C-alpha positions as CSV (number, residue, x, y, z in Angstrom):
1,M,0.0,0.0,0.0
2,T,1.4,3.4,-1.0
3,L,1.1,6.7,0.6
4,T,-1.3,7.9,-2.1
5,F,-3.6,4.9,-1.5
6,H,-3.7,5.7,2.3
7,A,-4.4,9.4,1.5
8,V,-7.3,8.5,-0.8
9,W,-8.7,6.1,1.8
10,M,-8.6,8.8,4.5
11,L,-10.1,11.4,2.1
12,C,-13.0,9.1,1.1
13,A,-13.8,8.0,4.7
14,L,-13.8,11.6,5.9
15,S,-15.9,12.7,3.0
16,A,-18.4,10.0,3.6
17,A,-19.0,11.0,7.2
18,T,-18.8,14.7,6.6
19,F,-21.2,14.8,3.6
20,A,-23.6,12.4,5.3
21,A,-23.8,14.8,8.3
22,A,-24.1,17.8,6.0
23,A,-27.0,16.2,4.0
24,A,-29.0,15.4,7.1
25,P,-31.0,18.6,7.4
26,R,-32.9,18.2,4.1
27,R,-34.5,15.2,2.5
28,G,-33.6,16.4,-1.0
29,W,-29.9,16.6,0.0
30,L,-30.1,13.0,1.2
31,V,-31.4,12.0,-2.2
32,A,-28.6,13.9,-3.9
33,L,-26.1,12.1,-1.7
34,A,-27.5,8.7,-2.7
35,I,-27.6,9.8,-6.4
36,G,-23.9,10.6,-6.2
37,F,-23.0,7.5,-4.1
38,L,-24.7,4.7,-5.9
39,P,-23.1,4.8,-9.4
40,I,-19.6,5.2,-8.1
41,A,-20.1,2.4,-5.5
42,G,-21.3,0.2,-8.3
43,L,-17.9,0.5,-10.0
44,A,-16.3,-1.3,-7.0
45,A,-17.0,-4.7,-8.7
46,R,-14.4,-3.9,-11.4
47,G,-11.7,-4.0,-8.7
48,Q,-9.9,-0.8,-9.9
49,P,-8.7,1.7,-7.3
50,P,-10.1,5.2,-7.5
51,D,-7.9,7.8,-9.3
52,P,-6.3,10.0,-6.7
53,E,-6.5,13.1,-8.8
54,I,-10.2,12.6,-9.6
55,A,-11.0,11.8,-5.9
56,G,-9.1,14.9,-4.7
57,V,-10.6,17.3,-7.2
58,L,-14.2,16.0,-6.6
59,A,-13.8,16.3,-2.8
60,A,-12.4,19.8,-3.0
61,A,-15.1,20.9,-5.5
62,A,-17.8,19.3,-3.4
63,A,-16.7,21.1,-0.3
64,S,-16.2,24.4,-2.1
65,V,-19.6,24.3,-3.7
66,Y,-21.3,23.5,-0.4
67,L,-19.4,26.2,1.6
68,F,-19.2,29.0,-0.9
69,R,-22.3,28.5,-3.1
70,P,-25.1,27.5,-0.6
71,R,-27.7,27.9,-3.4
72,Y,-26.1,24.9,-5.1
73,A,-25.3,22.9,-2.0
74,W,-27.3,19.9,-3.3
75,F,-24.7,19.6,-6.1
76,G,-21.9,19.7,-3.6
77,I,-23.6,17.0,-1.7
78,A,-24.0,14.8,-4.8
79,L,-20.3,15.2,-5.6
80,G,-19.5,14.3,-1.9
81,G,-21.6,11.2,-2.4
82,A,-19.5,10.3,-5.4
83,V,-16.3,10.6,-3.2
84,A,-18.0,8.5,-0.5
85,G,-18.8,5.9,-3.2
86,M,-15.0,5.7,-3.9
87,L,-14.6,4.4,-0.3
88,V,-16.4,1.2,-1.5
89,Q,-13.8,0.8,-4.2
90,V,-11.0,1.3,-1.6
91,L,-12.5,-1.3,0.7
92,A,-12.9,-3.7,-2.2
93,I,-9.2,-3.4,-3.0
94,L,-8.4,-4.1,0.6
95,G,-10.2,-7.5,0.2
96,A,-13.8,-6.8,1.3
97,P,-16.6,-8.1,-1.0
98,S,-18.1,-5.3,-3.0
99,L,-21.6,-5.8,-1.7
100,M,-20.5,-6.0,1.9
101,A,-18.3,-2.9,1.5
102,A,-21.2,-1.0,-0.1
103,A,-23.6,-2.0,2.7
104,L,-21.0,-1.1,5.4
105,V,-20.4,2.4,3.9
106,S,-24.1,2.9,3.4
107,L,-24.9,1.9,7.0
108,G,-22.2,4.2,8.3
109,M,-23.5,7.1,6.3
110,A,-27.1,6.5,7.3
111,A,-26.1,6.3,11.0
112,T,-24.2,9.6,10.6
113,A,-27.1,11.3,8.9
114,W,-29.6,10.0,11.5
115,L,-27.4,11.1,14.4
116,A,-26.9,14.5,12.8
117,K,-30.7,14.9,12.3
118,T,-31.9,13.7,15.7
119,R,-29.1,15.1,17.9
120,P,-28.1,18.6,17.0
121,R,-25.1,18.5,19.3
122,F,-23.7,15.5,17.4
123,S,-22.6,17.7,14.5
124,P,-23.3,21.5,14.8
125,E,-23.1,23.7,11.8
126,T,-19.6,25.0,12.7
127,L,-18.2,21.5,13.1
128,R,-19.6,20.5,9.7
129,E,-18.1,23.6,8.0
130,E,-14.7,23.0,9.6
131,A,-14.9,19.3,8.5
132,L,-15.8,20.5,5.0
133,L,-12.8,22.8,5.0
134,I,-10.5,20.0,6.0
135,V,-12.0,17.8,3.2
136,C,-11.3,20.6,0.7
137,C,-7.7,21.0,1.8
138,L,-7.1,17.2,2.0
139,G,-8.7,16.8,-1.4
140,L,-6.3,19.3,-2.9
141,V,-3.3,17.5,-1.2
142,V,-4.5,14.1,-2.6
143,A,-5.0,15.6,-6.0
144,V,-1.3,16.8,-6.3
145,L,0.3,14.0,-4.2
146,P,1.0,11.6,-7.1
147,S,2.6,14.3,-9.2
148,M,4.7,15.4,-6.2
149,L,5.8,11.9,-5.4
150,D,6.8,11.3,-9.1
151,G,8.8,14.6,-9.0
152,W,10.6,13.5,-5.8
153,Q,11.4,10.2,-7.4
154,A,12.7,11.8,-10.6
155,A,14.8,14.2,-8.5
156,A,16.3,11.3,-6.5
157,N,17.1,9.5,-9.8
158,L,18.9,12.6,-11.1
159,N,20.6,13.5,-7.9
160,V,24.4,13.9,-8.2
161,R,26.4,11.9,-5.7
162,V,28.6,13.9,-3.4
163,E,31.7,11.8,-4.1
164,N,31.3,12.4,-7.8
165,L,30.9,16.1,-7.3
166,A,34.2,16.3,-5.4
167,Q,36.1,14.6,-8.3
168,Q,34.8,17.1,-10.9
169,T,36.7,20.3,-11.5
170,I,35.3,23.6,-12.4
171,P,36.5,24.8,-15.9
172,A,38.8,27.8,-15.9
173,W,36.6,29.8,-18.3
174,T,33.7,29.6,-15.7
175,L,35.9,31.0,-12.9
176,S,37.3,33.8,-15.2
177,V,33.7,34.8,-16.3
178,V,32.5,35.0,-12.7
179,A,35.6,36.9,-11.6
180,M,35.4,39.4,-14.6
181,S,31.7,40.0,-13.9
182,M,32.4,40.7,-10.2
183,L,35.2,43.1,-11.1
184,L,33.1,45.0,-13.7
185,G,30.2,45.2,-11.3
186,A,32.5,46.7,-8.6
187,A,34.1,49.1,-11.0
188,Y,30.6,50.3,-12.2
189,A,29.4,50.8,-8.6
190,L,32.5,52.9,-7.8
191,W,32.2,54.9,-11.0
192,S,28.5,55.6,-10.6
193,R,28.9,57.0,-7.1
194,R,31.2,59.9,-8.1
């Protein structure tokens, strides 16, 4: 299991709980959550892991729409349901049967929504907004993580070893160009101050 896989797993699990709690106040939002969840959860039978870039962008977009465009909060909830559906794919890759994973995630989301609806202290509005902000930030991190790791690997492959660097000599023309540039710069500074 790679760092990216664990980051996607964490993002999907946090998104499932957060968007289930955020959808609890309105019945239409629960329907939007289910509409986003079901098609993506159905892809778990194929056995392919979710794409980290897509999962991260969807999570960040869902949280941003919910937080900054309350008029279209239902759309953010539907996108959040899609990210929660990716949790079923993650659990299927870990070895859980697809139907059992879908039932487990659905049950967890239903329990979260029920608790948020019946007990207001379970998830107050400020807590949901902070969780959505964390989902947004984590989604952006997950979206860029594979590219960053590839860049670090490329840099490690291209890294010059210290012992090879000590054996190399700097050409004389390089030293003379640097010295001449410094002398001309110092002469110009002295001449311009007169």
